[in-house]
MIPA-232135 format. One line per field, with one value per residue (C-alpha): residue in one letter; x, y, z. Coordinates in Angstrom, 2 decimals. Each point is the difference from the previous one (the first is absolute). Example, Ala and Ser with C-alpha at 12.3 -4.5 7.8 and 13.67 -1.06 7.14 Angstrom:
BEGIN
aa: A, S
c1: 12.30, 1.37
c2: -4.50, 3.44
c3: 7.80, -0.66
***
This chain:
BEGIN
aa: M, R, S, E, G, T, F, F, T, A, K, I, L, V, A, S, E, S, L, I, M, S, S, G, M, R, R, P, G, G, N, W, S, V, G, R, P, D, K, L, Y, D, Y, Q, T, V, L, Y, E, I, D, M, F, R, F, A, Y, S, R, V, I, A, P, L, E, Q, A, K, D, G, D, V, W, A, D, L, E, S, F, L, I, H, Y, R, N, L, V, D, F, F, G, K, P, P, R, E, N, T, D, L, S, I, S, R, P, D, V, I, W, S, A, N, H, G, L, S, S, K, R, P, S, T, D, V, L, D, R, I, Q, T, L, G, R, T, L, W, E, K, Y, E, D, R, K, R, R, D, D, T, I, S, R, Y, L, Q, H, C, T, T, F, R, T, T, F, K, Q, W, F, P, I, E, M, M, A, E, I, K, E, A, L, E, L, F, E, K, H, L, P, E, F, K, P, A, T, N, S, S, S, V, D, R, T, H, F, L, G, G, A, S, A, S, T, H, S, G, T, T, A, K, T, S, L, I, P, D, V, P, K, S, M, Q, G, A, S, K, K, T, E, R
c1: 47.83, -2.95, 0.24, -3.28, -1.54, 0.03, -1.29, -2.89, -0.80, -0.70, -2.43, -1.77, -0.18, -1.43, -2.48, -1.27, -0.15, -2.15, -2.27, -0.90, 0.18, -2.37, -2.04, -0.60, -1.19, -2.70, -1.98, 1.42, 1.20, 0.96, -2.09, -1.70, -3.13, -3.41, -3.18, -2.52, -0.95, -0.98, -3.28, -0.66, -3.67, -2.86, -1.56, 3.44, -0.10, -3.09, 1.71, 2.92, -2.04, -1.69, 3.21, 1.59, -2.92, -0.15, 3.85, -0.05, -3.71, 2.67, 2.20, -2.21, -1.82, 3.40, 2.95, 3.11, 3.15, 1.46, -2.29, -0.55, -3.35, 0.93, -0.10, -3.33, -1.33, 1.83, -1.77, -3.29, 0.66, 0.66, -2.90, -2.58, 1.40, -0.65, -3.42, -1.29, 1.67, -2.31, -2.92, 0.29, 0.47, -2.75, -2.32, 0.29, -1.20, 2.67, 0.50, 3.14, 0.65, 2.95, -2.06, 0.00, -3.41, -1.45, -2.68, 2.31, 0.68, 1.29, 3.03, 0.73, -1.02, 1.60, 0.03, 2.69, 1.94, -2.05, -1.93, -3.51, -1.07, 0.87, -2.35, -2.69, -3.24, -2.16, -1.73, 3.66, 0.87, -3.26, 1.02, 3.32, -1.22, -2.73, 2.75, 2.19, -2.53, -1.27, 4.04, 0.35, -3.00, 0.99, 4.36, -0.16, -3.42, 0.98, -4.15, -0.65, 2.96, 2.83, 2.47, 0.84, 3.44, 1.02, -0.29, 2.52, 2.19, -0.28, 2.19, -0.16, -3.04, -2.32, -1.60, 3.13, 0.52, -3.79, 0.96, -0.82, 0.01, 0.01, -0.75, 1.96, -1.15, -3.60, 0.33, 2.44, -3.53, -2.02, 1.67, 1.15, -2.68, 0.55, 3.53, -0.48, -2.16, 1.80, 3.38, -1.95, -0.52, 3.87, 3.43, 2.05, 1.84, 1.46, 3.11, 0.68, -0.86, 2.54, 2.35, 3.57, 2.50, 0.91, 3.41, 1.77, 2.85, -2.65, -0.67, 3.78, 1.78, -2.29, -0.50, -3.48, -2.54, -2.61, -3.09, 0.56, 1.48, 0.43, 3.29, 3.01, 2.96, 2.98, 1.88, 3.97, 0.52, 3.63, 0.90, 1.67, 3.36, 0.91, 2.17, 3.06, 0.05, -0.05, 2.56, 1.29, -1.28, 2.51, 3.00, 1.28, 1.23, 3.42
c2: 4.95, -2.19, -3.38, -0.20, -3.06, 2.76, 2.40, -2.55, -0.69, 3.57, 0.43, -3.13, 1.80, 2.96, -1.00, -2.19, 2.72, 2.01, -2.48, -0.52, 3.73, 0.45, -3.58, 1.66, 3.60, -2.05, -1.60, -0.09, -3.48, -0.65, -1.93, -2.59, -0.44, -2.68, -0.64, -2.08, -3.03, 1.58, -0.99, -0.03, -0.13, 1.59, -3.45, -0.17, 2.81, -1.29, -3.73, 2.10, 1.70, -3.30, -1.52, 2.31, 0.23, -4.10, 0.80, 2.58, -2.06, -3.05, 2.53, 1.70, -2.61, -2.36, 2.29, -0.91, -1.42, 3.06, 2.18, 3.73, 1.78, 2.53, -3.23, -0.48, 2.98, 0.41, -3.54, 1.20, 3.55, -2.04, -2.69, 3.26, 1.77, -3.15, -0.52, 4.01, -0.96, -3.15, 1.28, 3.05, -2.21, -2.21, 2.19, 4.42, 1.26, 1.17, 3.58, 0.36, -1.18, -1.93, -1.07, -4.67, -1.12, -3.73, 2.42, 0.47, -3.49, 0.70, 1.44, -2.74, -3.23, 2.08, -1.37, 1.18, -1.61, -3.43, 0.05, 0.41, -3.68, 0.26, 2.55, -1.07, -0.28, 3.27, -1.98, -0.45, 3.27, 1.72, -2.71, 1.08, 3.78, -0.29, -1.44, 2.56, 2.98, -1.64, 0.42, 3.39, 0.68, -1.11, 1.26, 2.96, 1.77, 3.52, 0.65, -3.30, 0.11, 1.61, -2.20, -0.75, -2.00, 2.94, 2.24, -1.86, -0.30, 3.48, 3.07, 0.53, 1.56, 0.23, -3.40, -1.73, 0.39, -1.89, -3.25, -2.84, -3.71, -1.99, -3.65, -1.75, -3.44, 1.18, 2.66, -2.77, -2.29, 2.92, 0.49, -3.59, -1.05, 3.31, -0.70, -3.84, 0.80, 2.46, -1.86, -3.13, 1.61, 1.55, -1.05, -0.78, 2.89, -0.01, 1.14, 1.04, -4.14, -1.01, 2.41, -0.62, 0.52, 3.66, 0.65, 1.11, 1.47, 2.63, 1.93, -0.50, 0.94, 2.88, -1.90, 1.39, -2.35, -0.55, -0.62, -1.80, -3.37, 0.46, -0.59, 2.44, 1.08, 1.92, 2.33, 0.79, 3.62, -0.72, -0.41, -3.84, 0.54, -1.35, -2.59, 1.43, 2.18, -2.59, -0.46, 3.59, 1.96, -2.00, 1.90, 3.08, 3.50, 0.11
c3: -1.01, 0.07, -1.65, -2.68, 2.43, 2.95, -1.91, -1.36, 3.78, 0.46, -2.59, 1.48, 3.32, -1.24, -2.39, 2.48, 2.76, -2.94, -0.75, 4.09, 0.14, -2.97, 1.20, 3.28, -1.13, -1.96, 2.54, 3.81, 0.86, -3.75, -2.31, 2.39, -0.77, 0.48, -1.91, -0.28, -3.00, -3.26, -0.85, -3.88, 0.23, 1.36, 2.00, 1.11, 1.89, 2.08, 0.73, 1.17, 2.24, 1.45, -0.30, 2.65, 1.92, 0.54, 1.14, 2.14, 1.41, 0.86, 1.99, 2.39, 0.86, 0.79, 0.42, -1.34, 2.45, 1.94, -1.28, 1.86, 0.76, -2.85, -2.46, 0.67, -0.23, -3.44, -1.24, 1.31, -1.85, -3.35, 0.95, 0.18, -3.15, -2.09, 1.24, -0.61, -3.43, -0.47, 1.06, -1.65, -3.29, 0.97, 1.01, -0.49, -3.17, -2.00, -0.10, -2.44, -3.15, 1.20, 2.84, -0.15, 0.96, 0.10, -1.98, -3.12, -0.88, -3.05, 1.10, 2.28, -2.29, -2.94, -3.31, -1.50, 3.02, -0.89, 3.15, -1.54, 0.26, 2.98, 1.37, 2.94, -0.79, 0.81, 3.07, 1.22, -0.36, 1.23, 2.98, 0.42, 0.06, 2.48, 2.25, -0.84, 0.94, 3.12, 1.51, -1.51, 1.46, 3.32, 0.09, -2.71, -0.18, 1.90, -0.34, 2.40, 1.80, 1.77, 0.18, -3.02, -1.14, -1.72, 2.60, 2.04, -2.14, -2.16, 0.85, 3.44, 1.08, 3.43, -0.90, 0.90, 3.99, 0.06, 1.01, -2.42, -0.10, -3.06, -0.27, -2.69, 0.15, -0.20, -3.02, -2.07, 0.61, -0.84, -3.96, -0.25, -2.43, -2.23, -0.13, -1.32, -2.54, -1.20, -0.69, -1.41, -2.55, -0.97, -0.47, 3.29, 0.91, 3.57, 0.54, 3.69, 0.35, -2.51, 1.01, 0.87, 2.90, 0.35, -1.37, 3.24, -1.88, -1.92, 3.18, 1.50, -2.82, -1.72, -3.20, -1.86, -0.36, -3.02, -0.03, -3.66, 0.89, 4.26, -0.50, 0.94, -1.71, 1.68, -1.36, 0.48, 0.19, -0.85, -3.74, -0.44, -1.06, -3.31, -0.51, -1.36, 3.04, 2.85, 1.82, -1.05, 3.14, 1.99, -0.94, 1.74, -0.66, -1.16
***
């Protein structure tokens, strides 16, 4: 005959196995996930691109200690993706209603967000757009060139077997004025620059990474034992 404590322990183990199985069935590898920081306003999406662009740039021109070639390639791709997104924003004519563009300043400096008073003058907006258009034509206009950034970063194509060199320092110098003019008229938003050190337990323990606060929370798969039952599991069968 089993004691009440032994039976309760068995129920806990069965419940734990059930939770593990259901978790594994929902997502291979459990519920581990990772995400980027939330952007509450449209202007923050652009500022995030700028901050990540600079963050990737710093890694490309000065790789971290013990970095491998693969790290440099990953940082270069990040640099190019954010550069492409920025020249699109500053210089490409928008096609979709959801496209953010410097040519749609009302969306960025929205009165609903209390930013209308910070909106740049027409001269400044025109200057930013002129700079952006020049860069978009140089790096993304497929009518002018085949070796656009997108063609080297998009889906697998024959374009990617063509050797291509990139010049990050030159590219940064070319876009610097547009970035500074844009940032000058908006509240600061630099999530990458101001980010905390990586929580290593998050990646080792399989916890979920939230995009809301940047914090992690571990979830135990074994239910807590009520205080009234603590120690009962030590009883043996009679």
